[in-house]
VOPALO-402591 format. One record per residue (C-alpha): x, y, z negated. Coordinates in nm, 3 decimals, padded with zeros to 5 digits. Example, Ala and Ser with C-alpha at 12.3 -4.5 7.8 and 13.67 -1.06 7.14 Angstrom:
[[01.230,-00.450,-00.780]]
[[01.367,-00.106,-00.714]]
END
This chain:
[[09.036,07.835,-08.954]]
[[09.150,08.202,-09.028]]
[[08.936,08.503,-09.072]]
[[09.121,08.839,-09.021]]
[[09.102,09.000,-09.377]]
[[09.374,09.229,-09.447]]
[[09.527,08.971,-09.715]]
[[09.549,08.697,-09.415]]
[[09.677,08.926,-09.150]]
[[09.957,09.030,-09.428]]
[[10.025,08.664,-09.499]]
[[10.057,08.572,-09.134]]
[[10.278,08.880,-09.059]]
[[10.521,08.811,-09.338]]
[[10.515,08.423,-09.266]]
[[10.409,08.325,-09.626]]
[[10.285,07.983,-09.597]]
[[09.931,07.934,-09.746]]
[[09.604,07.740,-09.662]]
[[09.274,07.898,-09.636]]
[[08.953,07.765,-09.803]]
[[08.598,07.885,-09.736]]
[[08.305,07.806,-10.006]]
[[07.961,07.942,-10.097]]
[[07.901,08.086,-10.460]]
[[07.565,08.137,-10.601]]
[[07.424,08.495,-10.596]]
[[07.259,08.609,-10.926]]
[[06.910,08.718,-10.831]]
[[06.567,08.749,-11.015]]
[[06.538,08.756,-11.387]]
[[06.903,08.682,-11.436]]
[[06.990,08.985,-11.239]]
[[06.719,09.203,-11.423]]
[[06.909,09.079,-11.756]]
[[07.239,09.212,-11.636]]
[[07.397,08.868,-11.562]]
[[07.668,08.866,-11.315]]
[[07.863,08.597,-11.129]]
[[08.175,08.507,-11.246]]
[[08.335,08.473,-10.893]]
[[08.645,08.305,-10.989]]
[[08.492,08.031,-11.205]]
[[08.242,07.981,-10.930]]
[[08.527,07.970,-10.663]]
[[08.694,07.704,-10.865]]
[[08.409,07.493,-10.891]]
[[08.307,07.522,-10.526]]
[[08.660,07.418,-10.426]]
[[08.699,07.145,-10.703]]
[[09.009,07.338,-10.822]]
[[09.078,07.344,-11.197]]
[[09.001,07.703,-11.347]]
[[09.365,07.730,-11.453]]
[[09.490,07.731,-11.099]]
[[09.230,07.977,-10.993]]
[[09.383,08.309,-11.022]]
[[09.183,08.639,-11.050]]
[[09.312,08.993,-10.970]]
[[09.248,09.280,-11.216]]
[[09.327,09.622,-11.106]]
[[09.450,09.852,-11.367]]
[[09.524,10.218,-11.434]]
[[09.872,10.272,-11.601]]
[[09.952,10.545,-11.845]]
[[10.322,10.620,-11.862]]
[[10.481,10.629,-12.201]]
[[10.453,10.986,-12.374]]
[[10.738,11.215,-12.242]]
[[10.810,10.999,-11.940]]
[[10.963,11.177,-11.647]]
[[10.660,11.295,-11.400]]
[[10.427,11.181,-11.682]]
[[10.052,11.219,-11.609]]
[[09.892,11.562,-11.696]]
[[09.575,11.604,-11.880]]
[[09.275,11.553,-11.661]]
[[09.187,11.903,-11.515]]
[[09.532,12.037,-11.583]]
[[09.680,12.218,-11.303]]
[[09.925,11.984,-11.121]]
[[09.763,11.670,-11.279]]
[[09.822,11.358,-11.084]]
[[09.619,11.046,-11.123]]
[[09.747,10.763,-11.327]]
[[09.960,10.488,-11.168]]
[[09.779,10.178,-11.052]]
[[09.882,09.810,-11.077]]
[[09.751,09.450,-11.052]]
[[09.745,09.176,-11.296]]
[[09.719,08.834,-11.199]]
[[09.599,08.544,-11.441]]
[[09.396,08.237,-11.425]]
[[09.008,08.265,-11.432]]
[[08.992,08.067,-11.762]]
[[09.191,08.322,-11.937]]
[[09.148,08.661,-12.062]]
[[09.403,08.962,-12.007]]
[[09.536,09.135,-12.289]]
[[09.548,09.503,-12.175]]
[[09.835,09.561,-12.444]]
[[10.035,09.285,-12.298]]
[[09.950,09.417,-11.943]]
[[10.074,09.758,-12.044]]
[[10.403,09.605,-12.216]]
[[10.457,09.399,-11.893]]
[[10.429,09.719,-11.676]]
[[10.640,09.920,-11.951]]
[[10.356,10.182,-11.998]]
[[10.185,10.317,-12.302]]
[[09.843,10.209,-12.201]]
[[09.649,10.001,-11.930]]
[[09.269,10.003,-11.847]]
[[09.057,09.834,-11.617]]
[[08.958,10.036,-11.323]]
[[08.564,10.056,-11.233]]
[[08.429,09.878,-10.941]]
[[08.412,10.189,-10.712]]
[[08.774,10.295,-10.764]]
[[08.906,09.924,-10.710]]
[[08.736,09.930,-10.390]]
[[08.882,10.271,-10.298]]
[[09.219,10.169,-10.410]]
[[09.240,09.822,-10.263]]
[[08.992,09.821,-09.972]]
[[08.830,09.504,-10.126]]
[[08.510,09.442,-10.324]]
[[08.487,09.300,-10.696]]
[[08.487,08.906,-10.664]]
[[08.708,08.961,-10.336]]
[[09.021,09.139,-10.456]]
[[09.329,08.994,-10.299]]
[[09.688,09.124,-10.408]]
[[09.795,09.099,-10.062]]
[[09.694,09.338,-09.779]]
[[09.576,09.613,-10.008]]
[[09.528,09.962,-09.873]]
[[09.888,10.060,-10.020]]
[[10.136,09.826,-10.207]]
[[10.085,09.807,-10.579]]
[[10.328,09.674,-10.846]]
[[10.206,09.330,-10.966]]
[[10.243,09.139,-11.286]]
[[10.143,08.750,-11.305]]
[[10.074,08.578,-11.608]]
[[10.359,08.336,-11.715]]
[[10.131,08.048,-11.701]]
[[10.197,08.063,-11.322]]
[[10.545,07.905,-11.394]]
[[10.385,07.587,-11.493]]
[[10.193,07.554,-11.173]]
[[10.311,07.414,-10.851]]
[[09.999,07.572,-10.657]]
[[09.755,07.839,-10.723]]
[[09.444,07.973,-10.550]]
[[09.328,08.317,-10.530]]
[[09.113,08.548,-10.324]]
[[09.183,08.595,-09.946]]
[[09.007,08.939,-09.969]]
[[08.636,08.851,-09.936]]
[[08.388,08.656,-10.140]]
[[08.374,08.301,-10.023]]
[[08.733,08.266,-09.899]]
[[09.027,08.168,-10.101]]
[[09.400,08.129,-10.029]]
[[09.592,07.824,-10.159]]
[[09.954,07.865,-10.213]]
[[10.280,07.748,-10.375]]
[[10.329,07.949,-10.704]]
[[10.675,08.058,-10.607]]
[[10.565,08.182,-10.270]]
[[10.286,08.385,-10.474]]
[[10.552,08.564,-10.671]]
[[10.804,08.602,-10.403]]
[[10.542,08.721,-10.140]]
[[10.440,08.998,-10.401]]
[[10.783,09.088,-10.534]]
[[10.580,09.021,-10.879]]
[[10.702,09.039,-11.230]]
[[10.619,08.738,-11.435]]
[[10.521,08.795,-11.824]]
[[10.277,08.704,-12.073]]
[[09.956,08.894,-12.013]]
[[09.685,08.661,-12.151]]
[[09.575,08.643,-12.509]]
[[09.425,08.813,-12.792]]
[[09.456,09.192,-12.823]]
END
């Protein structure tokens, strides 16, 4: 069954082989929510699908600060002619933590920082817990953790909470024209 998220429309249009899986995830409510608890959507998705967490990939959206002195470098905030930082996506397994230093190195920039939830939605059209690297509002450069090279298949968001895509790792890399590099580990 296919629902028409932008990610699924993109995959169908580009004829990228994939399978769609739907699942239910627990919502954090009551006392847990009052304490600031949050659902770890990727881990919950892996559990619901019976997939190993190392095969379930999360999509992080990051701002990228070019190296000092780079052609067309970002101006200081508020400065006349200032332009916003570049934006990229980093994909890695839900059981790993991204090193923003390694993400910056992979993109060849000085610094990488996670975007806040509102900016993620503005840039991608997706909400946290449902961000797919496919079908974003505008194409973004993508780096995928090199652990993907040891996996025949991966799972990732189909563009909404409760729906995942399963696909061959090679199709993920090729379909996103992604760069593969080590991006997880201690900072």
